[in-house]
C-alpha positions in Angstrom: 107.4 135.4 143.2 109.4 138.4 141.5 109.0 140.2 144.8 110.1 137.2 146.8 112.9 136.9 144.5 114.3 140.2 144.9 114.2 140.0 148.7 116.3 137.0 148.6 118.7 138.5 146.2 119.1 141.6 148.5 119.4 139.6 151.2 122.1 137.3 149.6 123.8 140.7 148.7 123.7 141.9 152.3 125.6 138.8 153.4 128.1 138.9 150.7 128.7 142.6 152.2 129.5 141.5 155.1 131.9 138.5 154.0 133.6 141.0 151.6 133.7 144.4 153.4 131.5 146.3 151.1 129.6 149.1 152.2 126.6 148.6 154.1 124.3 151.9 155.2 120.9 151.8 156.3 120.2 155.2 156.4 118.0 157.1 154.2 118.9 158.3 150.9 117.8 160.8 148.9 116.7 160.1 145.0 118.9 162.2 143.0 115.6 162.4 140.5 113.6 164.5 142.8 117.1 166.8 143.4 117.8 169.9 141.6 121.1 171.4 141.7 121.7 174.8 140.9 124.4 177.3 140.1 125.6 179.2 143.6 124.9 182.7 142.7 128.6 183.2 143.5 131.2 180.5 142.7 133.6 179.4 144.7 137.6 179.9 143.3 139.4 177.8 143.7 136.4 175.4 142.8 137.0 172.3 140.5 137.8 168.9 142.5 139.4 171.1 145.5 138.9 174.5 147.0 141.7 176.5 148.9 141.0 175.2 152.5 141.9 171.6 150.7 145.0 172.8 148.9 146.2 174.8 152.1 145.6 171.5 154.3 148.0 169.8 151.5 150.4 172.3 151.3 150.7 172.0 155.0 151.2 168.3 155.1 154.3 168.4 152.3 155.9 171.5 154.0 155.7 169.2 157.5 157.1 166.3 155.7 154.4 164.1 156.6 153.0 161.0 154.7 151.7 160.2 152.5 151.6 163.8 151.1 155.7 163.6 150.8 155.9 160.7 148.9 152.8 161.8 146.9 154.3 165.3 146.2 157.8 163.3 145.5 156.5 161.2 143.2 154.9 164.2 141.5 157.7 165.8 141.3 160.0 163.5 140.0 157.5 162.8 136.7 158.1 164.5 133.5 155.0 166.5 133.8 156.5 168.9 136.8 159.4 169.9 134.1 160.0 173.6 133.9 161.7 173.2 130.9 158.6 171.3 129.2 158.0 172.7 125.5 154.2 172.8 124.6 152.9 170.8 121.6 149.6 172.9 120.6 147.9 172.2 117.6 144.8 174.1 115.6 143.0 171.2 115.2 143.6 167.9 117.4 142.5 164.8 115.4 141.4 161.8 117.3 140.3 158.9 115.7 139.0 155.5 117.4 141.7 154.3 119.6 144.0 157.2 119.2 144.4 156.3 115.2 144.9 158.9 113.8 146.5 160.7 116.8 147.2 164.1 115.4 148.1 166.3 118.6 145.4 164.0 121.1 148.2 162.4 123.4 150.3 166.3 123.3 147.0 168.2 124.5 146.2 165.4 127.6 149.7 165.5 128.7 150.3 169.1 128.2 146.9 169.6 130.1 148.4 167.1 132.9 151.3 169.2 133.3 149.6 172.3 133.5 147.9 170.6 136.5 150.7 169.3 138.0 152.8 172.6 137.7 150.1 174.3 139.3 150.4 172.1 142.3 153.8 172.2 142.1 153.3 176.3 142.6 150.8 176.4 145.1 152.7 173.9 147.4 156.0 175.5 147.1 155.5 179.0 145.8 158.3 178.8 143.3 157.7 181.0 140.8 159.0 178.7 137.8 156.0 176.3 138.0 153.5 178.9 137.9 155.3 180.0 134.7 155.9 177.0 133.1 152.2 176.4 133.4 150.9 179.4 132.5 153.2 179.2 129.4 151.6 175.8 128.5 148.0 177.3 128.9 148.7 180.2 126.7 150.2 178.4 124.2 146.8 176.2 123.9 144.8 179.0 124.1 146.3 180.7 121.3 146.4 178.4 118.8 143.4 175.4 119.3 140.2 175.9 117.0 138.8 172.5 116.8 138.6 168.7 117.7 138.0 166.5 115.2 137.3 162.8 114.0 135.4 160.0 116.4 137.2 160.2 119.6 136.6 164.2 119.6 134.4 164.6 122.5 136.1 161.9 124.6 139.5 164.0 123.9 137.6 167.1 124.8 136.8 165.7 128.2 140.0 164.6 129.2 141.9 167.4 128.2 139.4 169.7 129.6 139.1 168.5 132.8 142.7 169.1 133.2 142.7 172.4 131.7 139.9 173.7 134.4 141.9 172.1 137.3 145.1 174.0 136.3 143.4 177.2 135.5 141.6 177.5 138.5 144.9 177.3 140.9 147.0 179.5 138.9 143.9 182.2 138.5 143.0 182.0 142.2 146.6 181.9 143.7 148.6 184.8 142.5 150.7 183.3 140.0 151.2 186.1 137.7 148.5 185.0 134.9 147.9 188.2 133.0 144.2 189.1 132.4 144.0 189.4 128.8 145.6 185.6 129.0 143.1 184.3 131.0 140.5 186.4 129.1 142.1 184.1 125.8 141.6 181.1 127.9 138.4 181.9 128.5 137.8 182.2 125.2 138.8 178.9 124.3 137.0 176.6 126.7 134.0 178.6 125.6 134.0 178.1 122.0 136.0 174.9 121.3 135.7 173.0 124.4 132.0 173.5 126.0 130.1 173.0 122.5 131.6 170.3 122.8 130.8 169.1 125.8 127.6 170.3 126.8 125.9 168.0 124.3 126.9 164.8 125.8 127.0 161.6 124.3 125.3 158.0 124.1 129.0 155.9 124.0 129.8 154.0 126.5 129.5 156.0 130.2 132.9 156.8 130.6 132.8 159.4 127.9 129.9 161.4 129.0 130.7 161.6 132.6 134.4 162.8 132.0 132.9 164.9 129.3 130.5 166.0 132.0 133.6 166.7 134.3 135.1 168.8 132.1 132.1 171.1 131.2 131.5 171.7 134.9 135.1 172.6 135.2 135.1 174.7 132.6 131.6 176.2 133.6 133.1 177.0 137.1 135.9 178.7 135.6 133.6 181.0 133.2 131.3 181.8 136.1 128.9 180.3 133.7 125.7 179.5 135.4 123.6 178.5 132.4 126.2 175.9 131.4 126.8 174.4 135.1 122.8 173.5 135.6 122.6 172.1 132.7 125.6 169.7 132.9 124.5 169.0 136.3 121.1 167.8 135.1 123.0 165.7 133.2 125.2 164.1 135.4 122.1 163.7 138.0 120.6 161.2 135.1 123.5 159.7 134.0 125.0 158.1 137.1 122.2 156.3 137.7 122.3 154.8 134.3 126.0 154.0 134.9 125.9 152.1 138.6 123.5 149.9 139.5 121.5 149.6 142.9 119.3 146.3 143.9 116.6 149.0 144.7 116.3 150.1 141.2 114.3 146.7 140.2 115.2 143.8 137.5 117.0 146.3 135.6 119.7 149.3 135.8 118.0 152.8 135.0 118.1 153.6 131.2 121.0 155.9 130.4 119.9 158.8 128.3 120.0 158.1 124.4 121.0 154.3 125.0 117.3 153.0 124.7 115.0 152.3 127.6 113.8 148.6 126.2 115.0 145.3 128.3 117.0 144.4 124.9 118.6 147.8 124.7 119.8 148.1 128.6 121.3 144.3 128.5 123.1 145.1 125.3 124.6 148.6 126.7 125.5 147.0 129.7 127.3 144.1 127.9 125.3 141.2 128.5 125.0 141.5 132.3 123.2 140.4 134.8 122.2 142.5 137.9 122.6 140.6 141.5 124.8 143.0 143.5 125.2 146.7 144.1 127.6 148.7 142.4 127.9 146.7 139.1 128.6 149.5 136.4 127.6 149.5 133.0 131.0 149.0 131.7 132.2 146.5 134.0 132.0 143.3 131.9 134.0 145.4 129.2 136.9 146.0 131.8 137.9 147.5 134.7 139.9 150.1 133.3 137.1 152.0 131.7 134.8 151.6 134.5 137.7 153.5 136.8 137.6 156.3 134.2 133.8 156.7 134.8 134.3 156.0 138.8 136.7 158.6 138.9 134.9 161.1 137.2 132.0 160.7 139.2 134.0 161.2 142.1 135.5 164.4 140.7 132.0 165.9 140.1 130.6 165.0 143.4 133.1 167.2 144.9 132.9 170.1 142.6 129.3 170.2 143.0 129.9 169.9 147.0 132.4 173.0 147.0 129.7 174.8 145.0 127.0 174.3 147.5 125.4 171.2 145.9 126.5 168.4 148.3 124.8 165.0 146.6 126.7 162.4 148.7 123.8 162.2 150.7 121.8 161.4 147.7 121.6 158.3 145.8 124.7 159.6 143.6 127.1 159.0 146.6 125.4 156.1 147.3 126.0 154.5 144.0 129.8 155.7 143.9 130.3 153.8 147.2 128.6 150.8 145.8 130.6 151.0 142.6 134.3 151.3 144.1 133.2 148.8 147.0 132.6 146.4 144.4 135.2 147.0 141.7 137.9 146.7 144.6 136.7 143.7 145.9 137.4 141.8 142.4 140.4 143.6 141.9 141.9 142.6 145.3 141.4 139.3 144.1 137.7 138.1 144.8 136.8 135.0 142.8 133.9 136.0 140.3 131.0 134.3 140.7 129.1 132.6 138.0 126.6 135.3 137.4 129.0 138.1 137.3 130.1 138.2 133.4 128.7 135.0 132.2 131.5 133.3 130.3 133.7 135.8 130.5 137.4 136.4 132.7 137.3 139.8 134.6 139.4 142.3 132.7 140.8 144.0 135.5 143.3 147.3 136.0 140.9 150.2 138.0 143.8 152.3 138.1 144.5 155.1 140.5 140.8 156.1 140.9 139.8 155.3 144.2 141.2 157.9 146.7 138.7 160.9 146.3 136.0 159.0 146.4 137.3 157.2 149.1 138.6 160.4 151.0 135.2 161.9 150.6 132.8 158.8 151.7 134.9 157.5 154.8 137.4 160.1 156.0 134.5 163.2 155.6 131.3 160.7 156.1 130.9 158.0 158.7 131.1 155.0 156.0 133.0 151.7 156.1 134.7 150.8 152.8 136.9 148.0 154.0 138.0 146.5 150.4 138.4 150.2 148.7 140.5 151.7 151.5 142.9 148.4 151.1 143.1 148.9 147.6 143.9 152.6 148.1 146.1 151.8 150.5 148.2 149.4 148.3 148.2 152.0 145.2 149.7 154.7 147.5 151.1 157.1 146.3 148.1 156.9 143.4 150.0 158.4 140.4 148.4 159.4 136.7 146.6 157.6 133.9 148.2 159.8 131.6 144.5 161.0 130.5 143.0 163.1 133.3 143.6 161.3 136.6 146.6 162.6 138.4 147.8 162.6 142.2 144.9 162.0 143.8 146.7 160.8 147.2 148.6 164.0 147.3 145.2 166.1 146.8 142.9 163.9 148.2 144.3 161.3 151.1 142.6 162.0 154.5 141.6 165.7 153.6 139.2 166.8 155.7 138.4 169.8 154.2 
């Protein structure tokens, strides 16, 4: 009886996919639980979320004044994050409580990290030294000051800021920007002593926490050429994603996220009392789409970094989960009616954010998938800006990027 019901649910979901334009792919998919992703013998640099070929592609498009890259670049350059007069605000101890209460340096750190990343992109695209110098100034200021993150949101804060630091540092270090070796060493020490110990242990709080922590840990490991930390973080990531995005093939319940409890009641509580009748439902769907978007974004960022480092997992169930996760949430973000089984007794809390560009490009522009709803939402949101936490300028860096 259960088998027959499962077949009926699966068939209904496929019909819904045809109607709403969710991704369908009958090709065989590798189970990530059977795979091993290991650090390369030599890391590729720059190699956090994008590599030199991707950056050169962006540079060529902006310099040729092509769209959507030119509008995206101008949008970035007009933000306060691109200011070359920015004064960084480092602290020895950044204290971040629940819901940023208290906020002693939390917003300052996140926004300085995004600014360093923004300025590094401006430098790479234009070759204008003032952008590189300001990015270096910001990174040096924090590397010479910060010693710890404290209070309840310390792990999340470390992930948010750490993910931006790694992207900025990779670009500046490997683009002849004039960052001295002594300053690079200080920045490495900061990542190794202040960030990695917090990030690498992971978290059993809502999944977007651990996913961005792993994103930052993998980025830091690449910058540090630290194969051991890379392997540990990637191993956690490969078990974490199946516990965040559900596929009907998982069975009647999602896979248990490590540390969250494996009983039926524990899973149902962790998934906000969700029911499971379609591919792509996420652990935080019934919480809100904002936090779900954070998780989807980190998954896309990590898959890009792993691909660059020789561990392409888009063909595994991790890529399939991302594809369905983006398609499912894009459909409802665009206004599809909520079925009764989805988040029973609740209204959907929308607000997916500027998080679709990276995954959409990888899954439809480089790979032969159709993601109608995600494509519509992605185009509607262009040029994608920043969520002021860790996601920034992804139309510029990832739109139609074939590299």
